[in-house]
BAVO-212280 format. One line per 5 residues: number of its first residue (from 0); their letters; for each residue x, y, z of C-alpha. Coordinates in Angstrom, 3 decimals. Layout:
% residues N
NUM> a> X,Y,Z ~ ... .
% end
This chain:
% residues 233
0> tvdpy> -9.654,6.835,-23.647 ~ -8.993,6.722,-19.917 ~ -5.495,6.186,-18.582 ~ -5.882,3.458,-15.909 ~ -2.793,4.779,-14.139 .
5> agsln> -4.374,8.147,-13.467 ~ -4.508,8.963,-9.779 ~ -1.337,7.103,-8.867 ~ 1.385,8.648,-6.759 ~ 4.971,8.555,-7.910 .
10> lagtg> 6.222,8.879,-4.380 ~ 8.214,12.015,-3.783 ~ 7.110,12.254,-0.194 ~ 9.267,13.073,2.788 ~ 10.940,10.383,4.805 .
15> varag> 12.982,9.740,7.919 ~ 15.756,7.335,8.853 ~ 15.042,4.494,11.237 ~ 17.567,2.912,13.637 ~ 20.698,4.131,11.924 .
20> gsvpt> 19.317,3.891,8.413 ~ 19.185,6.597,5.779 ~ 16.547,9.122,4.766 ~ 14.787,7.888,1.584 ~ 16.467,9.064,-1.586 .
25> fgtdc> 15.672,8.805,-5.265 ~ 16.868,5.715,-7.119 ~ 16.682,4.520,-10.706 ~ 15.757,0.872,-10.135 ~ 12.199,1.343,-11.432 .
30> lspik> 9.535,-1.101,-12.543 ~ 8.799,-0.482,-16.216 ~ 5.141,-0.028,-17.176 ~ 3.392,-1.613,-20.111 ~ 2.961,0.874,-22.933 .
35> legaa> 0.066,0.569,-25.337 ~ 0.743,2.394,-28.592 ~ -1.749,3.542,-31.200 ~ -4.582,5.974,-31.709 ~ -7.035,3.939,-29.659 .
40> gwtrr> -4.640,3.357,-26.812 ~ -2.790,5.523,-24.373 ~ 0.795,6.153,-23.426 ~ 2.302,6.934,-20.083 ~ 5.564,8.671,-19.349 .
45> enakc> 7.896,6.168,-17.785 ~ 9.102,7.089,-14.314 ~ 12.719,8.140,-14.301 ~ 13.156,7.533,-10.594 ~ 11.669,5.642,-7.679 .
50> lsldg> 12.194,5.972,-3.937 ~ 15.146,4.146,-2.428 ~ 14.924,3.036,1.207 ~ 17.801,2.066,3.462 ~ 16.335,1.632,6.904 .
55> gmvkv> 13.960,4.504,6.159 ~ 10.282,5.368,6.346 ~ 8.130,7.206,3.799 ~ 5.244,9.448,4.733 ~ 2.715,11.188,2.509 .
60> palpl> 0.891,13.780,4.614 ~ -2.552,14.001,3.013 ~ -4.769,11.750,0.944 ~ -7.799,13.863,0.003 ~ -9.054,11.089,-2.301 .
65> lkgkt> -9.941,9.054,0.796 ~ -11.972,11.856,2.397 ~ -14.950,10.250,4.125 ~ -14.616,7.023,2.101 ~ -15.594,3.596,3.387 .
70> sftae> -14.626,1.708,0.215 ~ -11.262,2.092,-1.486 ~ -8.277,0.228,-2.924 ~ -4.632,0.876,-2.025 ~ -1.873,-0.490,-4.257 .
75> gfmkl> 1.873,-0.240,-4.443 ~ 5.000,-1.686,-6.053 ~ 7.903,-2.558,-3.776 ~ 11.193,-4.407,-4.129 ~ 12.542,-5.085,-0.645 .
80> tacdv> 15.831,-6.629,0.448 ~ 15.205,-6.207,4.185 ~ 12.031,-5.921,6.255 ~ 11.892,-6.034,10.040 ~ 9.176,-8.144,11.612 .
85> gtsil> 6.396,-5.793,12.682 ~ 7.068,-3.243,9.935 ~ 4.072,-1.714,8.189 ~ 3.930,-2.459,4.469 ~ 0.903,-0.213,3.956 .
90> rinrg> -0.466,1.988,6.703 ~ -3.226,4.588,6.569 ~ -2.928,7.173,9.339 ~ -5.984,8.798,10.839 ~ -4.154,12.100,11.235 .
95> tdvye> -1.455,13.985,9.354 ~ 0.629,15.236,12.281 ~ 2.104,11.964,13.552 ~ 3.626,9.313,11.304 ~ 5.532,6.967,13.553 .
100> gnete> 4.283,3.404,13.657 ~ 3.189,3.731,17.281 ~ 0.706,6.467,16.465 ~ -2.316,6.121,18.761 ~ -5.023,6.394,16.108 .
105> plwcv> -4.144,4.846,12.767 ~ -6.958,3.693,10.537 ~ -5.553,0.340,9.468 ~ -2.224,-1.290,8.857 ~ -0.804,-4.353,7.084 .
110> yaqea> 2.300,-5.553,8.930 ~ 5.100,-7.984,8.235 ~ 4.176,-10.636,10.787 ~ 7.094,-12.915,9.917 ~ 9.493,-13.246,6.981 .
115> sairl> 6.717,-14.642,4.754 ~ 3.538,-13.704,6.607 ~ 1.388,-10.600,6.892 ~ -0.879,-9.278,9.648 ~ -3.938,-7.013,9.533 .
120> hawag> -4.686,-4.603,12.361 ~ -7.565,-2.146,12.161 ~ -8.593,0.432,14.745 ~ -11.532,2.609,15.709 ~ -9.906,5.461,17.569 .
125> ssplk> -7.552,3.797,20.039 ~ -9.576,0.562,20.226 ~ -8.828,-2.407,17.942 ~ -11.607,-3.381,15.567 ~ -9.786,-6.360,14.145 .
130> dtpnw> -6.438,-8.041,14.701 ~ -5.573,-10.969,12.454 ~ -1.983,-11.997,13.308 ~ -1.708,-14.588,10.535 ~ -3.740,-13.025,7.761 .
135> gtlat> -1.791,-14.810,5.074 ~ 1.412,-16.711,4.338 ~ 3.245,-15.695,1.182 ~ 4.964,-18.098,-1.210 ~ 8.243,-16.189,-0.898 .
140> piadg> 9.648,-13.902,1.800 ~ 8.511,-10.294,1.841 ~ 12.109,-9.130,1.389 ~ 13.120,-11.459,-1.450 ~ 14.710,-8.752,-3.595 .
145> qwhhy> 12.055,-8.987,-6.329 ~ 9.397,-6.512,-7.460 ~ 5.953,-7.286,-6.040 ~ 2.584,-5.620,-6.400 ~ 0.675,-5.237,-3.127 .
150> avtvd> -2.980,-4.314,-2.807 ~ -5.472,-3.925,0.024 ~ -9.172,-3.493,-0.612 ~ -11.461,-2.010,2.037 ~ -15.197,-2.200,1.502 .
155> aatvs> -18.289,-1.368,3.487 ~ -20.141,-4.688,3.446 ~ -23.782,-5.058,2.452 ~ -24.537,-5.941,6.069 ~ -24.915,-2.643,7.919 .
160> gktvc> -21.943,-1.637,10.039 ~ -19.547,-4.225,8.607 ~ -16.215,-3.838,6.820 ~ -14.490,-6.336,4.528 ~ -10.725,-6.291,3.924 .
165> rfyrd> -8.757,-8.312,1.377 ~ -5.000,-8.484,0.764 ~ -3.332,-9.276,-2.574 ~ 0.259,-9.866,-3.578 ~ 1.047,-10.069,-7.286 .
170> rqqgg> -2.699,-10.132,-7.953 ~ -3.237,-13.276,-5.920 ~ -5.313,-13.053,-2.770 ~ -2.757,-13.553,-0.017 ~ -5.042,-13.828,2.975 .
175> seqqf> -8.542,-14.850,3.873 ~ -11.321,-12.310,3.512 ~ -11.704,-10.520,6.828 ~ -15.148,-9.237,7.767 ~ -15.678,-7.416,11.036 .
180> tgklv> -18.077,-5.114,12.801 ~ -17.274,-1.438,12.451 ~ -16.485,0.863,9.549 ~ -13.097,2.153,8.465 ~ -13.920,5.686,7.395 .
185> adand> -11.262,8.122,6.311 ~ -11.482,11.446,8.116 ~ -13.810,13.965,6.510 ~ -11.350,16.850,6.950 ~ -8.618,15.307,4.770 .
190> acglt> -6.582,14.467,7.880 ~ -5.529,11.134,6.487 ~ -1.997,10.163,5.484 ~ 0.034,7.217,4.244 ~ 3.052,5.658,5.934 .
195> iggdg> 5.248,2.893,4.517 ~ 7.895,1.515,6.846 ~ 6.445,2.628,10.201 ~ 7.288,0.442,13.236 ~ 10.578,-0.835,11.782 .
200> nltgf> 13.080,-0.771,8.954 ~ 12.520,-1.322,5.246 ~ 15.354,-1.529,2.728 ~ 14.674,-1.575,-0.992 ~ 12.631,0.433,-3.489 .
205> idevr> 9.104,1.829,-3.749 ~ 8.099,2.656,-7.285 ~ 4.501,3.772,-7.099 ~ 1.385,3.863,-4.942 ~ -2.200,4.312,-6.093 .
210> ftdgv> -5.473,4.851,-4.216 ~ -8.782,4.303,-5.941 ~ -12.296,5.184,-4.854 ~ -14.108,1.864,-4.495 ~ -12.947,-1.738,-4.555 .
215> lpvqa> -11.186,-2.706,-7.776 ~ -11.340,-6.159,-9.353 ~ -7.972,-7.857,-9.778 ~ -7.921,-7.170,-13.522 ~ -8.041,-3.424,-12.835 .
220> fmrks> -4.960,-3.359,-10.621 ~ -2.039,-1.214,-11.743 ~ -0.066,-2.115,-14.859 ~ -2.201,-4.979,-15.984 ~ -4.137,-5.022,-19.224 .
225> gglfm> -5.825,-7.877,-21.012 ~ -4.401,-10.441,-18.631 ~ -0.817,-9.369,-19.339 ~ 1.568,-8.330,-16.603 ~ 5.135,-7.578,-17.599 .
230> vvr> 8.077,-6.944,-15.311 ~ 11.401,-5.663,-16.613 ~ 14.262,-6.071,-14.171 .
% end
């Protein structure tokens, strides 16, 4: 059988403090996975630690899985108690040398637009491809102190030269489908990194991040099987 969690990152990346905050450290406030027992199932070792943020920023320097891809899915679990407006929740960097939020050539970024709203900004080099300030309004604030699953799907549309982006929170589509001219293609030389918390401060926990080649259906998102999603707090 295939472990659907294969390919996920239990973040042990480096991090920096922001505006008087702390460098990310390991914490134990993890989101428990579903375990399927039996010969026909699979088991997964439960994470002992997650990443704790206190005004910090996490950076993972290379994502070879995204090399040259135009269709992929990015997912993550976060429990935030503070989130500055303008902070990147998920950000794919075009290069691996610079990680600050004001980097000149990111690939795309999902921001906290307001306390309960998210924003999509995509670039081609230093020129914006798409800026959707009010991509979606969430039912609860981003920093509500609860575990949430976030996902962004990026797909090369059937119409030549187009890209489609979708945003999900807790497996519900949180913003309108955005289709725009231009392709978001990860660099072919592996110079592609991940930043969480660029542009501002995040406080809370990050348990896991996963990138998948291609656009996943909702039922294939992390830690969901047979329509069941279980959170242990």
